[in-house]
Chimera marker file (.cmm) of the C-alpha trace (Angstrom):
<marker_set name="trace">
<marker id="1" x="126.720" y="101.158" z="75.209" r="1" g="1" b="0" radius="0.5"/>
<marker id="2" x="124.026" y="99.578" z="77.810" r="1" g="1" b="0" radius="0.5"/>
<marker id="3" x="120.464" y="99.874" z="77.367" r="1" g="1" b="0" radius="0.5"/>
<marker id="4" x="118.107" y="99.617" z="80.349" r="1" g="1" b="0" radius="0.5"/>
<marker id="5" x="114.436" y="98.786" z="79.776" r="1" g="1" b="0" radius="0.5"/>
<marker id="6" x="111.979" y="99.308" z="82.678" r="1" g="1" b="0" radius="0.5"/>
<marker id="7" x="108.626" y="97.584" z="82.906" r="1" g="1" b="0" radius="0.5"/>
<marker id="8" x="106.033" y="96.634" z="85.384" r="1" g="1" b="0" radius="0.5"/>
<marker id="9" x="104.515" y="100.159" z="85.867" r="1" g="1" b="0" radius="0.5"/>
<marker id="10" x="100.633" y="100.083" z="85.983" r="1" g="1" b="0" radius="0.5"/>
<marker id="11" x="97.542" y="101.622" z="87.628" r="1" g="1" b="0" radius="0.5"/>
<marker id="12" x="96.927" y="100.189" z="91.196" r="1" g="1" b="0" radius="0.5"/>
<marker id="13" x="94.772" y="101.211" z="94.084" r="1" g="1" b="0" radius="0.5"/>
<marker id="14" x="96.212" y="102.408" z="97.295" r="1" g="1" b="0" radius="0.5"/>
<marker id="15" x="97.449" y="99.573" z="99.506" r="1" g="1" b="0" radius="0.5"/>
<marker id="16" x="98.416" y="97.463" z="96.592" r="1" g="1" b="0" radius="0.5"/>
<marker id="17" x="101.687" y="96.099" z="95.233" r="1" g="1" b="0" radius="0.5"/>
<marker id="18" x="103.694" y="96.122" z="92.185" r="1" g="1" b="0" radius="0.5"/>
<marker id="19" x="107.047" y="94.751" z="91.001" r="1" g="1" b="0" radius="0.5"/>
<marker id="20" x="109.163" y="96.925" z="88.723" r="1" g="1" b="0" radius="0.5"/>
<marker id="21" x="111.767" y="95.325" z="86.338" r="1" g="1" b="0" radius="0.5"/>
<marker id="22" x="114.751" y="96.848" z="84.770" r="1" g="1" b="0" radius="0.5"/>
<marker id="23" x="116.430" y="94.569" z="82.084" r="1" g="1" b="0" radius="0.5"/>
<marker id="24" x="120.083" y="95.651" z="80.959" r="1" g="1" b="0" radius="0.5"/>
<marker id="25" x="121.330" y="94.709" z="77.428" r="1" g="1" b="0" radius="0.5"/>
<marker id="26" x="124.626" y="93.771" z="79.007" r="1" g="1" b="0" radius="0.5"/>
<marker id="27" x="125.929" y="92.568" z="82.245" r="1" g="1" b="0" radius="0.5"/>
<marker id="28" x="124.848" y="94.436" z="85.353" r="1" g="1" b="0" radius="0.5"/>
<marker id="29" x="127.769" y="92.943" z="87.296" r="1" g="1" b="0" radius="0.5"/>
<marker id="30" x="130.230" y="95.391" z="85.866" r="1" g="1" b="0" radius="0.5"/>
<marker id="31" x="128.363" y="98.381" z="87.274" r="1" g="1" b="0" radius="0.5"/>
<marker id="32" x="129.225" y="99.689" z="90.651" r="1" g="1" b="0" radius="0.5"/>
<marker id="33" x="125.669" y="100.194" z="91.713" r="1" g="1" b="0" radius="0.5"/>
<marker id="34" x="121.983" y="100.039" z="90.286" r="1" g="1" b="0" radius="0.5"/>
<marker id="35" x="119.279" y="102.334" z="91.347" r="1" g="1" b="0" radius="0.5"/>
<marker id="36" x="115.586" y="103.300" z="90.950" r="1" g="1" b="0" radius="0.5"/>
<marker id="37" x="114.551" y="106.918" z="90.780" r="1" g="1" b="0" radius="0.5"/>
<marker id="38" x="111.220" y="108.536" z="90.327" r="1" g="1" b="0" radius="0.5"/>
<marker id="39" x="109.888" y="111.726" z="89.037" r="1" g="1" b="0" radius="0.5"/>
<marker id="40" x="106.257" y="112.977" z="89.812" r="1" g="1" b="0" radius="0.5"/>
<marker id="41" x="104.563" y="115.753" z="87.876" r="1" g="1" b="0" radius="0.5"/>
<marker id="42" x="106.012" y="119.220" z="88.638" r="1" g="1" b="0" radius="0.5"/>
<marker id="43" x="108.714" y="117.595" z="90.942" r="1" g="1" b="0" radius="0.5"/>
<marker id="44" x="112.452" y="116.886" z="90.545" r="1" g="1" b="0" radius="0.5"/>
<marker id="45" x="113.678" y="113.446" z="89.988" r="1" g="1" b="0" radius="0.5"/>
<marker id="46" x="114.403" y="111.736" z="93.263" r="1" g="1" b="0" radius="0.5"/>
<marker id="47" x="116.389" y="108.649" z="94.399" r="1" g="1" b="0" radius="0.5"/>
<marker id="48" x="114.133" y="105.775" z="95.751" r="1" g="1" b="0" radius="0.5"/>
<marker id="49" x="116.422" y="102.918" z="96.284" r="1" g="1" b="0" radius="0.5"/>
<marker id="50" x="119.945" y="101.650" z="95.487" r="1" g="1" b="0" radius="0.5"/>
<marker id="51" x="122.023" y="98.500" z="95.399" r="1" g="1" b="0" radius="0.5"/>
<marker id="52" x="125.659" y="98.187" z="95.068" r="1" g="1" b="0" radius="0.5"/>
<marker id="53" x="127.666" y="95.345" z="93.636" r="1" g="1" b="0" radius="0.5"/>
<marker id="54" x="128.290" y="93.855" z="97.032" r="1" g="1" b="0" radius="0.5"/>
<marker id="55" x="124.584" y="93.692" z="97.823" r="1" g="1" b="0" radius="0.5"/>
<marker id="56" x="124.113" y="96.476" z="100.270" r="1" g="1" b="0" radius="0.5"/>
<marker id="57" x="121.048" y="98.719" z="99.675" r="1" g="1" b="0" radius="0.5"/>
<marker id="58" x="119.732" y="101.953" z="100.876" r="1" g="1" b="0" radius="0.5"/>
<marker id="59" x="116.412" y="103.560" z="100.453" r="1" g="1" b="0" radius="0.5"/>
<marker id="60" x="114.664" y="107.106" z="100.658" r="1" g="1" b="0" radius="0.5"/>
<marker id="61" x="112.952" y="107.502" z="104.014" r="1" g="1" b="0" radius="0.5"/>
<marker id="62" x="109.561" y="107.709" z="102.205" r="1" g="1" b="0" radius="0.5"/>
<marker id="63" x="109.721" y="103.964" z="100.968" r="1" g="1" b="0" radius="0.5"/>
<marker id="64" x="111.659" y="102.443" z="103.801" r="1" g="1" b="0" radius="0.5"/>
<marker id="65" x="109.863" y="99.226" z="104.939" r="1" g="1" b="0" radius="0.5"/>
<marker id="66" x="107.699" y="99.338" z="101.877" r="1" g="1" b="0" radius="0.5"/>
<marker id="67" x="109.941" y="99.066" z="98.939" r="1" g="1" b="0" radius="0.5"/>
<marker id="68" x="112.654" y="96.350" z="98.395" r="1" g="1" b="0" radius="0.5"/>
<marker id="69" x="115.294" y="96.734" z="95.652" r="1" g="1" b="0" radius="0.5"/>
<marker id="70" x="117.118" y="93.479" z="94.406" r="1" g="1" b="0" radius="0.5"/>
<marker id="71" x="119.440" y="92.512" z="91.605" r="1" g="1" b="0" radius="0.5"/>
<marker id="72" x="119.669" y="89.310" z="89.704" r="1" g="1" b="0" radius="0.5"/>
<marker id="73" x="123.245" y="89.311" z="87.997" r="1" g="1" b="0" radius="0.5"/>
<marker id="74" x="122.437" y="86.156" z="86.066" r="1" g="1" b="0" radius="0.5"/>
<marker id="75" x="119.474" y="87.624" z="84.495" r="1" g="1" b="0" radius="0.5"/>
<marker id="76" x="120.979" y="91.213" z="84.165" r="1" g="1" b="0" radius="0.5"/>
<marker id="77" x="117.798" y="92.647" z="85.864" r="1" g="1" b="0" radius="0.5"/>
<marker id="78" x="117.192" y="94.752" z="88.886" r="1" g="1" b="0" radius="0.5"/>
<marker id="79" x="113.871" y="94.733" z="90.588" r="1" g="1" b="0" radius="0.5"/>
<marker id="80" x="111.789" y="97.149" z="92.828" r="1" g="1" b="0" radius="0.5"/>
<marker id="81" x="109.191" y="95.406" z="94.731" r="1" g="1" b="0" radius="0.5"/>
<marker id="82" x="106.756" y="98.184" z="96.074" r="1" g="1" b="0" radius="0.5"/>
<marker id="83" x="104.094" y="97.214" z="98.775" r="1" g="1" b="0" radius="0.5"/>
<marker id="84" x="101.740" y="99.180" z="100.536" r="1" g="1" b="0" radius="0.5"/>
<marker id="85" x="101.562" y="101.793" z="97.791" r="1" g="1" b="0" radius="0.5"/>
<marker id="86" x="100.307" y="105.181" z="98.388" r="1" g="1" b="0" radius="0.5"/>
<marker id="87" x="98.853" y="108.017" z="96.213" r="1" g="1" b="0" radius="0.5"/>
<marker id="88" x="102.167" y="109.998" z="96.622" r="1" g="1" b="0" radius="0.5"/>
<marker id="89" x="104.163" y="107.071" z="95.008" r="1" g="1" b="0" radius="0.5"/>
<marker id="90" x="102.649" y="107.996" z="91.766" r="1" g="1" b="0" radius="0.5"/>
<marker id="91" x="105.403" y="108.908" z="89.425" r="1" g="1" b="0" radius="0.5"/>
<marker id="92" x="107.409" y="107.857" z="86.389" r="1" g="1" b="0" radius="0.5"/>
<marker id="93" x="110.096" y="105.286" z="87.864" r="1" g="1" b="0" radius="0.5"/>
<marker id="94" x="113.508" y="105.244" z="86.367" r="1" g="1" b="0" radius="0.5"/>
<marker id="95" x="116.406" y="102.503" z="86.397" r="1" g="1" b="0" radius="0.5"/>
<marker id="96" x="119.985" y="103.872" z="86.641" r="1" g="1" b="0" radius="0.5"/>
<marker id="97" x="123.185" y="102.054" z="86.249" r="1" g="1" b="0" radius="0.5"/>
<marker id="98" x="126.290" y="103.654" z="87.794" r="1" g="1" b="0" radius="0.5"/>
<marker id="99" x="129.563" y="103.164" z="86.070" r="1" g="1" b="0" radius="0.5"/>
<marker id="100" x="132.923" y="104.005" z="87.966" r="1" g="1" b="0" radius="0.5"/>
<marker id="101" x="135.329" y="103.859" z="85.240" r="1" g="1" b="0" radius="0.5"/>
<marker id="102" x="134.960" y="106.013" z="83.243" r="1" g="1" b="0" radius="0.5"/>
<marker id="103" x="132.363" y="107.638" z="85.379" r="1" g="1" b="0" radius="0.5"/>
<marker id="104" x="129.025" y="107.623" z="83.498" r="1" g="1" b="0" radius="0.5"/>
<marker id="105" x="125.406" y="106.946" z="84.525" r="1" g="1" b="0" radius="0.5"/>
<marker id="106" x="122.825" y="105.020" z="82.141" r="1" g="1" b="0" radius="0.5"/>
<marker id="107" x="119.345" y="105.621" z="82.406" r="1" g="1" b="0" radius="0.5"/>
<marker id="108" x="116.123" y="103.820" z="81.154" r="1" g="1" b="0" radius="0.5"/>
<marker id="109" x="113.137" y="105.522" z="79.576" r="1" g="1" b="0" radius="0.5"/>
<marker id="110" x="110.866" y="105.189" z="82.597" r="1" g="1" b="0" radius="0.5"/>
<marker id="111" x="107.754" y="103.348" z="83.552" r="1" g="1" b="0" radius="0.5"/>
<marker id="112" x="104.544" y="104.872" z="84.857" r="1" g="1" b="0" radius="0.5"/>
<marker id="113" x="103.292" y="104.086" z="88.240" r="1" g="1" b="0" radius="0.5"/>
<marker id="114" x="99.835" y="105.476" z="89.150" r="1" g="1" b="0" radius="0.5"/>
<marker id="115" x="98.197" y="104.851" z="92.565" r="1" g="1" b="0" radius="0.5"/>
<marker id="116" x="94.560" y="105.652" z="93.102" r="1" g="1" b="0" radius="0.5"/>
<marker id="117" x="93.217" y="106.672" z="96.342" r="1" g="1" b="0" radius="0.5"/>
<link id1="1" id2="2" r="1" g="1" b="0" radius="0.2"/>
<link id1="2" id2="3" r="1" g="1" b="0" radius="0.2"/>
<link id1="3" id2="4" r="1" g="1" b="0" radius="0.2"/>
<link id1="4" id2="5" r="1" g="1" b="0" radius="0.2"/>
<link id1="5" id2="6" r="1" g="1" b="0" radius="0.2"/>
<link id1="6" id2="7" r="1" g="1" b="0" radius="0.2"/>
<link id1="7" id2="8" r="1" g="1" b="0" radius="0.2"/>
<link id1="8" id2="9" r="1" g="1" b="0" radius="0.2"/>
<link id1="9" id2="10" r="1" g="1" b="0" radius="0.2"/>
<link id1="10" id2="11" r="1" g="1" b="0" radius="0.2"/>
<link id1="11" id2="12" r="1" g="1" b="0" radius="0.2"/>
<link id1="12" id2="13" r="1" g="1" b="0" radius="0.2"/>
<link id1="13" id2="14" r="1" g="1" b="0" radius="0.2"/>
<link id1="14" id2="15" r="1" g="1" b="0" radius="0.2"/>
<link id1="15" id2="16" r="1" g="1" b="0" radius="0.2"/>
<link id1="16" id2="17" r="1" g="1" b="0" radius="0.2"/>
<link id1="17" id2="18" r="1" g="1" b="0" radius="0.2"/>
<link id1="18" id2="19" r="1" g="1" b="0" radius="0.2"/>
<link id1="19" id2="20" r="1" g="1" b="0" radius="0.2"/>
<link id1="20" id2="21" r="1" g="1" b="0" radius="0.2"/>
<link id1="21" id2="22" r="1" g="1" b="0" radius="0.2"/>
<link id1="22" id2="23" r="1" g="1" b="0" radius="0.2"/>
<link id1="23" id2="24" r="1" g="1" b="0" radius="0.2"/>
<link id1="24" id2="25" r="1" g="1" b="0" radius="0.2"/>
<link id1="25" id2="26" r="1" g="1" b="0" radius="0.2"/>
<link id1="26" id2="27" r="1" g="1" b="0" radius="0.2"/>
<link id1="27" id2="28" r="1" g="1" b="0" radius="0.2"/>
<link id1="28" id2="29" r="1" g="1" b="0" radius="0.2"/>
<link id1="29" id2="30" r="1" g="1" b="0" radius="0.2"/>
<link id1="30" id2="31" r="1" g="1" b="0" radius="0.2"/>
<link id1="31" id2="32" r="1" g="1" b="0" radius="0.2"/>
<link id1="32" id2="33" r="1" g="1" b="0" radius="0.2"/>
<link id1="33" id2="34" r="1" g="1" b="0" radius="0.2"/>
<link id1="34" id2="35" r="1" g="1" b="0" radius="0.2"/>
<link id1="35" id2="36" r="1" g="1" b="0" radius="0.2"/>
<link id1="36" id2="37" r="1" g="1" b="0" radius="0.2"/>
<link id1="37" id2="38" r="1" g="1" b="0" radius="0.2"/>
<link id1="38" id2="39" r="1" g="1" b="0" radius="0.2"/>
<link id1="39" id2="40" r="1" g="1" b="0" radius="0.2"/>
<link id1="40" id2="41" r="1" g="1" b="0" radius="0.2"/>
<link id1="41" id2="42" r="1" g="1" b="0" radius="0.2"/>
<link id1="42" id2="43" r="1" g="1" b="0" radius="0.2"/>
<link id1="43" id2="44" r="1" g="1" b="0" radius="0.2"/>
<link id1="44" id2="45" r="1" g="1" b="0" radius="0.2"/>
<link id1="45" id2="46" r="1" g="1" b="0" radius="0.2"/>
<link id1="46" id2="47" r="1" g="1" b="0" radius="0.2"/>
<link id1="47" id2="48" r="1" g="1" b="0" radius="0.2"/>
<link id1="48" id2="49" r="1" g="1" b="0" radius="0.2"/>
<link id1="49" id2="50" r="1" g="1" b="0" radius="0.2"/>
<link id1="50" id2="51" r="1" g="1" b="0" radius="0.2"/>
<link id1="51" id2="52" r="1" g="1" b="0" radius="0.2"/>
<link id1="52" id2="53" r="1" g="1" b="0" radius="0.2"/>
<link id1="53" id2="54" r="1" g="1" b="0" radius="0.2"/>
<link id1="54" id2="55" r="1" g="1" b="0" radius="0.2"/>
<link id1="55" id2="56" r="1" g="1" b="0" radius="0.2"/>
<link id1="56" id2="57" r="1" g="1" b="0" radius="0.2"/>
<link id1="57" id2="58" r="1" g="1" b="0" radius="0.2"/>
<link id1="58" id2="59" r="1" g="1" b="0" radius="0.2"/>
<link id1="59" id2="60" r="1" g="1" b="0" radius="0.2"/>
<link id1="60" id2="61" r="1" g="1" b="0" radius="0.2"/>
<link id1="61" id2="62" r="1" g="1" b="0" radius="0.2"/>
<link id1="62" id2="63" r="1" g="1" b="0" radius="0.2"/>
<link id1="63" id2="64" r="1" g="1" b="0" radius="0.2"/>
<link id1="64" id2="65" r="1" g="1" b="0" radius="0.2"/>
<link id1="65" id2="66" r="1" g="1" b="0" radius="0.2"/>
<link id1="66" id2="67" r="1" g="1" b="0" radius="0.2"/>
<link id1="67" id2="68" r="1" g="1" b="0" radius="0.2"/>
<link id1="68" id2="69" r="1" g="1" b="0" radius="0.2"/>
<link id1="69" id2="70" r="1" g="1" b="0" radius="0.2"/>
<link id1="70" id2="71" r="1" g="1" b="0" radius="0.2"/>
<link id1="71" id2="72" r="1" g="1" b="0" radius="0.2"/>
<link id1="72" id2="73" r="1" g="1" b="0" radius="0.2"/>
<link id1="73" id2="74" r="1" g="1" b="0" radius="0.2"/>
<link id1="74" id2="75" r="1" g="1" b="0" radius="0.2"/>
<link id1="75" id2="76" r="1" g="1" b="0" radius="0.2"/>
<link id1="76" id2="77" r="1" g="1" b="0" radius="0.2"/>
<link id1="77" id2="78" r="1" g="1" b="0" radius="0.2"/>
<link id1="78" id2="79" r="1" g="1" b="0" radius="0.2"/>
<link id1="79" id2="80" r="1" g="1" b="0" radius="0.2"/>
<link id1="80" id2="81" r="1" g="1" b="0" radius="0.2"/>
<link id1="81" id2="82" r="1" g="1" b="0" radius="0.2"/>
<link id1="82" id2="83" r="1" g="1" b="0" radius="0.2"/>
<link id1="83" id2="84" r="1" g="1" b="0" radius="0.2"/>
<link id1="84" id2="85" r="1" g="1" b="0" radius="0.2"/>
<link id1="85" id2="86" r="1" g="1" b="0" radius="0.2"/>
<link id1="86" id2="87" r="1" g="1" b="0" radius="0.2"/>
<link id1="87" id2="88" r="1" g="1" b="0" radius="0.2"/>
<link id1="88" id2="89" r="1" g="1" b="0" radius="0.2"/>
<link id1="89" id2="90" r="1" g="1" b="0" radius="0.2"/>
<link id1="90" id2="91" r="1" g="1" b="0" radius="0.2"/>
<link id1="91" id2="92" r="1" g="1" b="0" radius="0.2"/>
<link id1="92" id2="93" r="1" g="1" b="0" radius="0.2"/>
<link id1="93" id2="94" r="1" g="1" b="0" radius="0.2"/>
<link id1="94" id2="95" r="1" g="1" b="0" radius="0.2"/>
<link id1="95" id2="96" r="1" g="1" b="0" radius="0.2"/>
<link id1="96" id2="97" r="1" g="1" b="0" radius="0.2"/>
<link id1="97" id2="98" r="1" g="1" b="0" radius="0.2"/>
<link id1="98" id2="99" r="1" g="1" b="0" radius="0.2"/>
<link id1="99" id2="100" r="1" g="1" b="0" radius="0.2"/>
<link id1="100" id2="101" r="1" g="1" b="0" radius="0.2"/>
<link id1="101" id2="102" r="1" g="1" b="0" radius="0.2"/>
<link id1="102" id2="103" r="1" g="1" b="0" radius="0.2"/>
<link id1="103" id2="104" r="1" g="1" b="0" radius="0.2"/>
<link id1="104" id2="105" r="1" g="1" b="0" radius="0.2"/>
<link id1="105" id2="106" r="1" g="1" b="0" radius="0.2"/>
<link id1="106" id2="107" r="1" g="1" b="0" radius="0.2"/>
<link id1="107" id2="108" r="1" g="1" b="0" radius="0.2"/>
<link id1="108" id2="109" r="1" g="1" b="0" radius="0.2"/>
<link id1="109" id2="110" r="1" g="1" b="0" radius="0.2"/>
<link id1="110" id2="111" r="1" g="1" b="0" radius="0.2"/>
<link id1="111" id2="112" r="1" g="1" b="0" radius="0.2"/>
<link id1="112" id2="113" r="1" g="1" b="0" radius="0.2"/>
<link id1="113" id2="114" r="1" g="1" b="0" radius="0.2"/>
<link id1="114" id2="115" r="1" g="1" b="0" radius="0.2"/>
<link id1="115" id2="116" r="1" g="1" b="0" radius="0.2"/>
<link id1="116" id2="117" r="1" g="1" b="0" radius="0.2"/>
</marker_set>
């Protein structure tokens, strides 16, 4: 059973930057993909960014050009660098690990990001 722990959430002014970290209790290399999701108050959880084992990434249109996801397999950590933050980026950010065999997703507990305008 892998545990994921997010950190780095904070209160920041619009236009600022934050880097979120997701530390796994075991090797993340075994997972097909790692991803960041977010959930704003009263809204559904949405995908923000995803990186597969080979290194390819994809992003939600709303964060393209501002957010960067990366993974450090040696440290079993995934990062989300967030620049040019906007008030609409305010949400709880969750890390997810995607296992293919057997098919299972692991989630962290979330970290709060608040962007003041």
